[in-house]
N, C-alpha and C positions, 0 to 999 in steps of 0.2 A: 503492501499500501504508502501510497506518496500525497505528498497535496496534491490541489491543483493546480494547475498550471495555466490556465483558460481564466478558471476565475482567484487569480490570489488575495491573501488577504492582508491587508495593509491598513488596515483599522480595528479601532476595537473602545468599547465605552460601557462603563457598569452605569446604566441608567433605565433599564425595564424596570418599570417596578411593579409589574402581574407577572414573573416568571419566579418558580421554585424550583429549590432542586432537590428535593425530598416530596413528592405530593405524596408516595404510600406512609406517608404517616396520618393522612386523611382518616383511610380505612383502619389502620392499627390502632391508632389512638380514640378511635371510638369504638375497636371492641375492647380501649382498657376502661374509657369509659363507661361502659355495657356493663364489665365483668368487675367494676365499682372501686375504681384506684382511687380517683378523687373520695369519694363519698369516705371511703376505707380511712383514706389520710387523715382527712377532716375528723373523722371520730375517734381516729386511736391515738393522731399525734397531739401533745400539751409541749413542745418548744414554746421555751417562754422570749419574755419582748416582743418587739413587734417583728422581729426577723421571725417568728415562728410562725406569722398569720399566713392566713390562707394556704395553710401548709398542702391542701390535697391540691392547689396549684402548682408548688413551685413543684412536690414530687409528681405532678405529671408531668411537666416542663423536664425535669434533669433525666426520666425516663423515658422522656421523646429523646431528648438529645442522644443518651445514649444507645436507642434503635433505630438513629439514623447516620451512628458512627463517631460520637463524641466519644475520648477517653480522658480528659479532662475538663476541668472549669470552664477556661477559657474557649473550648471547642461548644461550648452551649451558645456563643454568637452565632454559630449557622442556623439558630432556629429564627433570628431576627433578620434576615434579607428576603429581599423581593418582597414578594406578598403573603407570604408566610404569615404574618399579622392578621391577612384576613381570613385565611384558612383554620387557625387555632388560638384564634385571640392573643391579643397584647402578650408578646412573649416577655418572662423576665431577662433583664442581666444578667450575663454571667458574675457579676459583683455579689448582685445579692441572691445569684443559689449558692456561689461560694459562703455568704455569712450566713445564711439558713444552717449550712450542714458543720458550718465554726459554731454553730449554736445546741448543736446535738453532745445531750451526755449520753453514758450508759441507757441506762432506762430509756432515753428516747431513740437507742439503737434497740432497744427489747421492742417497743413499742413496733417499730419501724419492720422487725421482723414479723408479729403479728399481719398488721397488714399487708408482707410479702407473701403469708399463708394464707389469709384469705385471700387476696388476689388471685392464687395460682387455683384455688376451690372457683372463682368466681368463670375465670377462663375455662379450667376443665367442665363446667356446668355447659357454656355457650359453646365449645368444638371438643373434635376429637383427638385433644393434648394428650388426653390419657387412653385410649381407646386401649383395651385390655388388660386395665387393671382390675378388673371384677373375676381374672382367674390368678394364675401365679403369677407374681411381680416380685424385681429385683430389688434391693436398695442395696445401694455399693454407698462406703464411706470411705473419705480419702483424705490428704491435706496436699496443700503446694505452696511451694512459696513465691510469692511476687517482690520482685526484685525491687528495693527503691536505691534511690543515690542521696547525700549528703546526708546531713550531723543532724537536724534538725525534727527528724522523720522520728515520733513518739513512738517505742515498743519493736525499733526496726533493731536485726541483732542476726549473728550469723548462727543460723540454723543445721540442720543435718545435711544440707545438700553444701553448705561451705558458699553461698549468696546470699551476700545480704541481704533482709527486706522482712517481709511482713506474713504470718503463716495465715493460710486462708484453711478450713477445715467446712469442707461440703459433704450433702448425701443428697444425694439422685434416684429417681426411680427409673426404671424404667417399662413401659408399658411391653405388653405381647407385639403391637405393633408402633412404628414409629419410632425415635429417640429418645433420648432421656432428657425428664427435666429436673430442678432442682427444687429440695424440696425444707431445704434449711441450709445453714449455711451461719458459721461464725470466724470470723476475725480474731489472731491470737497475734502474742511477740513472736516476732520471728528466731527468736532463741526457745522456743518450748519444743517439748516431747510432743510427737504426734498423737498422742493418746489423751493428751489435755486436755478438756473441756468436752469429750467424746461421748462419755455416756450421758450427757443432759442433749448433745447434738440428736441421738440416735432415738430417746425420749421422744424429742420433738418431731422428728422426721415420719417415726412409726406413727403419732398422734396427727400428724396433717396427712397423712395415708390414707386411715381410719374417714376422717373427714371428707375425703375427694370420693369416696368409694360407694359404690351404690347399698344403701340400706339393709343389711340382710345380707347382703351376699359375703361369701367365706371363701377361702384360697388362701393357699402357701404364699406368705412373704418372706421370702431369704433374704439376711443382711448378708452382705460380700464385704470382705475388707480383704487387706493384706498384714501380716506379722505385725505388724509395730501398733494394733489394734487387740491383740491377742489380750486381753487380760480379763478380769471378773467381773471386772465394772463397765465395760463395754456389751459384755456378754450377755453378764446379768441382766442388763436393763434392756437389750434386745426378748430376751427369753420371759423375760416377768409384759412386756406388750406383746405377746401371744407370737412374737419370728422364729423362723427357724435362722439358725446362722452358718458359715462357710466363711472361715476364715483361717488365715495361714498361719504356720506355725514356727516357731526357732527351733530349730535343730539343736534342742536342750539334751541333757543325756536319758530323760525318759521318754522322749521321742523316736534320741536312736535306737533305745531298748526296745522299744514297740514295733520297729522297722525291723530289727533283725527275728524278730518272732514272726514273720510273716515267713510261710513255705514256700519253696520254688515253684510249684504245680498251681500256687496262687495268684498269679499275674496274668494279665490279660492285656494283648497286643491293642493298640489305638489308633486314631488317627491322627496324626501329628506332621510335623513339617519332616518335608519329605515322605511321606508315606505314599503305597501305591495300593489301591483297594483289587484283591485277587478275585475276579469273577467268578471262578470252580471253585476256590474254599471259600468261598464269600466270605473273607476275613482281610485284616489290615495287612500289607506287609510294612511293619514298622522296627524300628528298632525303641521305640516308647510304648513301656507296659505301668499297667496299675493294678492297685491291690488295695483291701483295705484291712483294717482290724481294729476292733471294739477298742475302745479307750476311752477315760472317764479325763477331764479336761481339771484343774486345779484341784488334784484329791490329795493335796498337804494342806488343804482349806478344811472347817468341818462339815461335816456331812449332808448340813443345809443346801450349802456354797460349792459344791458341785454340782461336776455337769455330764451327765454319759451321754457318749455317742461315739462316733468314729472317726479313726484317723482314714483318710485316704490320701495315697502315697504314690504319684507318678514315678519313676526312675527312665532315666537316660543313661546311655553309654557317655560316659567320660572320653573323650576323645580328645584330651592333653597331650601331646605325646610325651613319651620319657625324655628325659634331658641324655640318656646316650640311649638310642636305637637298637643296639645291639642287647638290652636289656629290657626288653620286653615282656608283658606282665603273663603269668599262665595264668588268670583266668580272667574273666570281665572284672572290670570295674565302672560303678554307676554311680551317678548322682541324683538324689532323691531328693524328690518336692512335695511338700507332706500340707494337708491344710487339715483342719479339726472342724467336723459338719456335724449337726442334727437332722438333719434333712432326711426323706424318705427314698431318696433319689437312689436307682441302682449307682454301681462302684463308675462306670464309664459315662452316665451323664452325667453325674455327681461332678466329675473332672471336667469335664467340657464347660458344663455351669458355673464351674466354680473360676476356669480359665475366663473365660466373657467379663469377669469384673473390672479388667483392663478398658475397659468402655467408660469409663468413670476418666480416665487421661485423657479422651477427646476433648470434656467436658471443660478441662483444666484447660485445655491446648484454645479451645474456644474462646472463653474469656479476657484469658490472654491475647486476641488477638482483636480484642473488640474492647469493652467498657474498663477492662482489668489490665489493660496494656500499662497504667502509670494506675497508683493510688492518688491523689492532686495534694493531699492535704499534709499538713505536720502533725496535726491532732490526731488521734488516733481512733476517736469518736468518729470521728466526722470519716476518715476511711472506711471505718466500720459501717459505715452508712450508707457510705460507696458501696460497700462490698452488697449491703439488701438491696438497694436500686439497682445493682448492676446484675443481680440473680433475677429481679423482676422484668428488667430489659430484655433478659435470654431468655426467660418462660412467656414473653408475650410476644418476641419476633420466632417461637415454635409455635404457638398458640398460632399464629395467622398464615405460615407456612403449611400448616393441616389442614385450615380454609382452603388455600389455593388450588388444594389436588397433588396427589401421588407422587407427584416429582420430586416436590420438596419436602417431602415430611421428614427424611432424613439427611438436609441438605446444615452443614453449616449458617452459624450466623453470616458470616458474610458473604455466602450466594444468598441467602436473604435478602440481608440487603441489597446485595448489586440487583436482583434481580424484581426484590418489589417496593423497596422504600427509596433508594433513592435515584427517581424515577422522574426526569423534569417535566416539567408542566407551564404553561401559561393559562392563567386565570380570566375568564373572562363572564360578566356578569350582565344576569337579564331579569328583570321581574321579580327583584329584590333575589335571584337565586344563582349561584356560583355553578361555573360548568369547568372541568377540565379539561383543556386540550395535551393529551399528551402524544409522544414520538409516532409518527407511523411507521408501521411492520417493529416495533418494540417484540423484542424476540420470544420474553413473556407474558404477552398480551392476553392472554386466556386466563393464565391462573391471578392476573393483576384485576383483572375483570370481575372475575369469580367471589376474589378477598372483596371488593368494593361492594359487588352486588349483595353479598351476604351483612355485609355493617355500614352499607349507607344505604341501599336503595330503601324509598318507601315502602311504606307499608303496602300490599297490595288492596285493592277496593274490596269492603264489605258486598259478599254473596245475600241475594235473598229467594 
């Protein structure tokens, strides 16, 4: 592709008051309004002084900016260009929104968490965002380090990754159909251990899940996590809430003893990296195998705190070559990966299901590629509020994608933004109504039209 030579561009002017660069905010923010975002924020937030006035409008503006791609306070200025004020009302200045966030204390962050959970329930009631949660549901817990720079950030420190930052703890729900959504979040200081606060987060996440599921519907809820969360507090909270668990364990002496007790004929070959399925034997030809053994977690604690279950073990050959090739081993050497589970899945299915826990890493990467590219304030509470707002924007984008059709059902936030949100448009008014003139031959016109018609189209006339 090259620039036109017949009609070269030789001039430019920023002088068109009826253009907007993110027309997709119209149907998306209408969806947010219908799901109760403004009402919930006004009802729950009690941020003091004039900085907390009209909390619903300010929360809505922050979420809208994040949906459109803002990852800092200054980026909220993208809501104040062209004809945007005619579409979404008088937008707030970035400085006003920054002052609003800096007025937060820890209690206000928890109030915003309550808004986020109820907003998710509102989205789930109006869209197929959580389609499939009435059956078996996977709840994943993980933390991630959000890198920060400078010495003014409260709580910043060097954590397990060796990166200076703040620690975000997330819980996601993966429905049977669609991509994960965030049901609980918490920002912690950068140097804290992964399991800190996980007990309360798990309790909150499972409570939100119960709220969004259909009344009277039962189905297995499986909590998945890595070895950092293998502890009595986290597992106990999940079991008391009625969930099953599938959590990686560390290779401590008790686990090694249990693995050594597995007989040689108990191992089953599984589909794994470089595996080949043999049609004649109807089995996988693979070097990875799984087995299980009964296991009681936390057996050193009192009887009431012990958790009976199974230890599912996957082994793969240790392919590290010996230092001296002439000293090859006389028998196979294996690397073992074990997790503790209370689920009723068979061994092979339990292992495959547990490995799918890695899907939460996609959520972490997605957030860091959008609103969590930065934590914009020096104040810890303001950054905690920013995290809660980022999760609301993430879930709102996912809900809009589910309305637009199956093509975007599992798309990333960046793809949703490119196809549905940052669509340029020219505003025309007639008879006190606004019409959006969108680009001709927009590649995702059908998806955008479907989203707009479901959220903004006038109701059908009543029939007699």
